[in-house]
C-alpha positions as a Markdown table, in Angstrom:
| # | Residue | x | y | z |
|---|---|---|---|---|
| 1 | Met | 7.0 | -0.1 | 35.9 |
| 2 | Lys | 8.8 | 1.9 | 33.6 |
| 3 | Ala | 9.7 | -0.1 | 31.1 |
| 4 | Cys | 6.2 | -1.5 | 30.7 |
| 5 | Gly | 5.1 | 2.1 | 30.2 |
| 6 | Ala | 8.0 | 2.3 | 27.5 |
| 7 | Asn | 7.0 | -0.8 | 25.4 |
| 8 | Val | 3.3 | 0.7 | 25.0 |
| 9 | Gln | 5.1 | 3.7 | 23.8 |
| 10 | Val | 7.5 | 2.4 | 21.3 |
| 11 | Met | 4.9 | -0.1 | 20.2 |
| 12 | Ala | 1.9 | 3.1 | 19.8 |
| 13 | Trp | 4.5 | 4.6 | 18.1 |
| 14 | Arg | 5.6 | 1.5 | 15.1 |
| 15 | Gln | 2.0 | 1.7 | 14.8 |
| 16 | Leu | 1.2 | 5.8 | 13.9 |
| 17 | Lys | 4.5 | 5.3 | 12.1 |
| 18 | His | 3.2 | 2.9 | 9.9 |
| 19 | Phe | 0.3 | 4.7 | 8.8 |
| 20 | Ser | 2.0 | 8.0 | 9.2 |
| 21 | Ser | 0.6 | 8.5 | 5.3 |
| 22 | Glu | -2.8 | 8.8 | 7.5 |
| 23 | Gly | -3.6 | 12.3 | 8.5 |
| 24 | Trp | -5.5 | 10.7 | 12.1 |
| 25 | Ala | -2.0 | 9.5 | 12.4 |
| 26 | Gln | 0.0 | 11.7 | 11.7 |
| 27 | Glu | -2.2 | 13.9 | 14.4 |
| 28 | Leu | -1.3 | 11.7 | 16.8 |
| 29 | Leu | 2.3 | 11.4 | 16.3 |
| 30 | Asp | 2.7 | 14.8 | 16.6 |
| 31 | Gln | 1.2 | 15.1 | 19.8 |
| 32 | Leu | 3.1 | 11.8 | 21.4 |
| 33 | Phe | 6.3 | 12.9 | 23.5 |
| 34 | Leu | 9.0 | 10.0 | 24.2 |
| 35 | Asp | 12.6 | 10.8 | 25.6 |
| 36 | Glu | 15.7 | 10.6 | 23.4 |
| 37 | Glu | 16.6 | 7.3 | 24.8 |
| 38 | Thr | 12.8 | 5.3 | 24.1 |
| 39 | Leu | 12.1 | 7.0 | 20.7 |
| 40 | Lys | 16.0 | 5.9 | 20.3 |
| 41 | Trp | 14.2 | 2.2 | 21.0 |
| 42 | Ala | 11.3 | 2.3 | 18.6 |
| 43 | Glu | 13.7 | 3.2 | 15.3 |
| 44 | Ala | 16.1 | 1.3 | 16.0 |
| 45 | Gly | 13.3 | -1.5 | 15.1 |
| 46 | Leu | 12.1 | -0.2 | 11.9 |
| 47 | Pro | 13.3 | -1.2 | 8.4 |
| 48 | Glu | 15.1 | 1.5 | 6.1 |
| 49 | Val | 12.6 | 2.9 | 4.3 |
| 50 | Glu | 13.3 | 3.5 | 0.1 |
| 51 | Ser | 13.5 | 6.6 | -1.2 |
| 52 | Leu | 10.7 | 7.3 | -3.8 |
| 53 | Asp | 13.7 | 7.2 | -6.6 |
| 54 | Asp | 14.8 | 3.8 | -5.2 |
| 55 | Met | 10.9 | 2.4 | -5.8 |
| 56 | Lys | 10.2 | 0.8 | -9.7 |
| 57 | Pro | 7.5 | 2.1 | -11.2 |
| 58 | Thr | 4.5 | -0.3 | -11.8 |
| 59 | Lys | 4.3 | -1.5 | -15.2 |
| 60 | Asp | 1.1 | -3.1 | -17.5 |
| 61 | Ser | 1.6 | -6.7 | -19.8 |
| 62 | Asn | 3.4 | -4.0 | -22.2 |
| 63 | Gly | 5.6 | -2.0 | -20.0 |
| 64 | Ala | 3.4 | 0.9 | -20.0 |
| 65 | Ile | 3.8 | 2.7 | -16.6 |
| 66 | Leu | 0.9 | 3.3 | -13.7 |
| 67 | Val | 0.3 | 5.8 | -12.3 |
| 68 | Asp | -2.6 | 6.4 | -9.1 |
| 69 | Gly | -6.3 | 7.1 | -11.1 |
| 70 | Asp | -5.3 | 5.8 | -13.9 |
| 71 | Ser | -7.9 | 3.5 | -16.2 |
| 72 | Val | -6.6 | -0.4 | -17.0 |
| 73 | Thr | -8.4 | -3.4 | -19.3 |
| 74 | Leu | -7.7 | -7.7 | -18.0 |
| 75 | Ile | -6.1 | -9.4 | -20.6 |
| 76 | Lys | -7.2 | -12.4 | -19.5 |
| 77 | Asp | -10.3 | -14.1 | -17.5 |
| 78 | Leu | -9.2 | -13.9 | -13.4 |
| 79 | Glu | -11.1 | -15.9 | -10.7 |
| 80 | Val | -11.1 | -14.1 | -7.4 |
| 81 | Lys | -10.3 | -16.1 | -4.6 |
| 82 | Gly | -12.9 | -15.7 | -1.5 |
| 83 | Ala | -15.8 | -13.4 | -4.0 |
| 84 | Asn | -16.8 | -16.1 | -6.2 |
| 85 | Phe | -16.9 | -14.5 | -9.4 |
| 86 | Thr | -15.1 | -14.0 | -12.4 |
| 87 | Ala | -13.0 | -10.6 | -14.2 |
| 88 | Lys | -13.6 | -11.1 | -17.4 |
| 89 | Arg | -11.6 | -10.7 | -20.2 |
| 90 | Gly | -11.7 | -6.9 | -20.6 |
| 91 | Thr | -13.4 | -5.6 | -17.5 |
| 92 | Leu | -12.3 | -2.2 | -17.2 |
| 93 | Val | -11.2 | -1.1 | -14.0 |
| 94 | Lys | -11.0 | 3.0 | -13.5 |
| 95 | Asn | -8.9 | 4.7 | -10.7 |
| 96 | Ile | -6.3 | 2.2 | -10.3 |
| 97 | Ile | -4.2 | 2.4 | -6.5 |
| 98 | Leu | -0.2 | 1.5 | -6.7 |
| 99 | Thr | 0.6 | -0.1 | -3.8 |
| 100 | Ser | 4.3 | -1.0 | -2.4 |
| 101 | Asn | 4.1 | -3.5 | -4.8 |
| 102 | Pro | 5.1 | -2.7 | -7.8 |
| 103 | Glu | 3.6 | -6.0 | -9.6 |
| 104 | His | -0.2 | -5.7 | -7.7 |
| 105 | Ile | -2.2 | -2.4 | -7.6 |
| 106 | Glu | -5.7 | -2.3 | -5.6 |
| 107 | Gly | -8.8 | -1.5 | -7.9 |
| 108 | Lys | -12.8 | -2.2 | -8.0 |
| 109 | Val | -14.2 | -5.0 | -10.2 |
| 110 | Asn | -17.5 | -6.1 | -9.8 |
| 111 | Gly | -18.1 | -3.5 | -6.9 |
| 112 | Thr | -15.4 | -5.2 | -4.8 |
| 113 | His | -11.7 | -3.6 | -3.9 |
| 114 | Ile | -9.1 | -6.4 | -5.4 |
| 115 | Val | -5.9 | -6.5 | -5.5 |
| 116 | Leu | -4.1 | -7.6 | -9.2 |
| 117 | Leu | -1.0 | -8.6 | -10.6 |
| 118 | Thr | 0.1 | -6.5 | -13.2 |
| 119 | Ile | 1.1 | -8.7 | -15.6 |
| 120 | Tyr | -2.9 | -9.6 | -16.7 |
| 121 | Leu | -3.9 | -5.8 | -17.1 |
| 122 | Lys | -2.5 | -3.1 | -20.3 |
| 123 | Lys | -2.9 | 0.5 | -19.9 |
| 124 | Val | -6.0 | 2.8 | -21.6 |
| 125 | Val | -4.9 | 5.3 | -23.3 |
């Protein structure tokens, strides 16, 4: 029966580790106890995390580096799949959020939270 409990512990640890940037998940990770052997097993299945130095910067269509909180404008009309509207050229997207993919950002257009490709964006200076 111990193996079954260890499976659950490993899965719980991996899920919490995935969300460790969230405060609630980090608190639960701090409270979770795993013996050495189980912890090694849990860590063995995780992909290597890139350091911040290894990450490529997120750039707009003109090569300007984007950071969280920037504002951008659309340089092309974009059909938003699943939302039944078209984001028009020139639309301002404020307070963008960077993703782990340097070719994507997140932002709100027409009150809908969407993912945008950086090749269709221009940073507002």
